[in-house]
C-alpha positions in Angstrom: -11.3 1.3 4.4 -14.8 1.7 3.5 -15.4 -0.1 -0.1 -16.3 2.7 -3.1 -18.5 2.6 -5.4 -17.5 0.6 -8.7 -17.3 3.9 -10.3 -17.9 7.4 -8.7 -17.1 9.2 -11.7 -20.1 8.0 -14.1 -21.8 11.7 -13.0 -18.7 13.6 -14.0 -19.0 15.0 -17.4 -15.8 17.5 -17.0 -12.6 17.5 -16.2 -13.1 19.4 -13.3 -16.2 17.1 -12.3 -13.7 14.3 -12.3 -11.3 16.3 -10.3 -13.9 16.9 -7.6 -14.8 12.9 -7.8 -11.1 12.3 -6.8 -11.1 14.7 -4.4 -14.1 13.4 -2.8 -12.8 10.0 -3.2 -10.0 11.1 -1.2 -11.6 12.0 1.7 -12.9 9.2 2.2 -9.7 7.5 3.3 -8.9 7.1 6.8 -5.5 8.7 7.5 -4.3 5.5 9.2 -5.1 4.0 5.6 -3.5 6.4 3.5 -0.4 6.0 6.1 -0.1 2.3 5.0 0.5 3.8 1.4 4.2 4.1 0.4 5.0 7.7 0.8 5.4 8.4 -2.8 2.7 7.0 -3.7 0.6 9.2 -1.2 -1.9 11.8 -2.9 -0.8 15.7 -3.1 -2.6 18.1 -4.7 -4.7 17.1 -7.5 -5.5 20.3 -9.4 -6.2 19.0 -13.0 -6.2 15.8 -15.1 -2.6 16.2 -15.5 -2.0 15.2 -11.8 -4.3 12.4 -12.0 -2.7 10.7 -15.0 0.9 11.3 -13.1 -0.6 10.0 -10.0 -2.3 7.2 -11.6 1.3 6.0 -13.2 3.3 6.4 -10.0 0.3 4.2 -8.5 0.6 1.2 -11.0 4.3 1.8 -11.2 5.0 1.2 -8.0 2.2 -2.0 -7.9 4.1 -3.6 -10.6 7.6 -2.9 -9.0 6.3 -4.1 -5.5 7.5 -7.5 -4.2 4.6 -7.0 -1.6 0.9 -7.3 -2.0 -0.8 -4.0 -0.6 -4.5 -4.3 -1.0 -4.9 -0.3 -0.2 -2.5 1.0 -2.9 -4.6 -1.3 -5.4 -7.7 0.3 -4.1 -6.3 3.6 -4.6 -4.8 3.0 -8.0 -8.5 1.9 -9.0 -9.7 4.8 -8.1 -7.2 6.9 -10.2 -7.6 4.3 -12.8 -11.7 4.6 -12.9 -10.6 8.9 -12.7 -8.2 8.4 -16.1 -10.8 6.3 -17.6 -13.2 8.7 -17.5 -11.2 11.6 -18.5 -10.7 10.0 -21.6 -13.9 9.5 -22.4 -14.3 12.5 -21.6 -11.9 13.8 -24.0 -13.1 11.6 -26.4 -16.8 12.8 -26.8 -15.7 16.4 -26.9 -13.3 15.7 -29.6 -16.4 14.3 -31.5 -19.0 16.5 -30.5 -20.6 14.2 -27.8 -19.8 15.6 -24.6 -22.7 17.5 -22.7 -20.7 20.3 -23.2 -20.9 20.3 -26.8 -24.6 19.4 -26.6 -25.0 22.8 -24.8 -22.9 24.2 -27.2 -25.5 23.6 -29.6 
């Protein structure tokens, strides 16, 4: 598995851009690597922030419950955790009127 940039979501300023970044990140995963992830944790269709948050929860819960170390699971969990963090930053900025969307409306 090739390493991902530490935070591929920095350039995302909307939920749709975060969703696109997650999809792009998943495209980089070789099928053989995804096959080594527990089946319940393999990503399905990512449509919105709710899908990202639900998948992040599933990945984290599975990792915590697992008795085995799985570096690929941790990498996938990290991808989704970074996406969740960015979504929270965007939402928080929008609620304070500091997001790029809010600035464009002024």
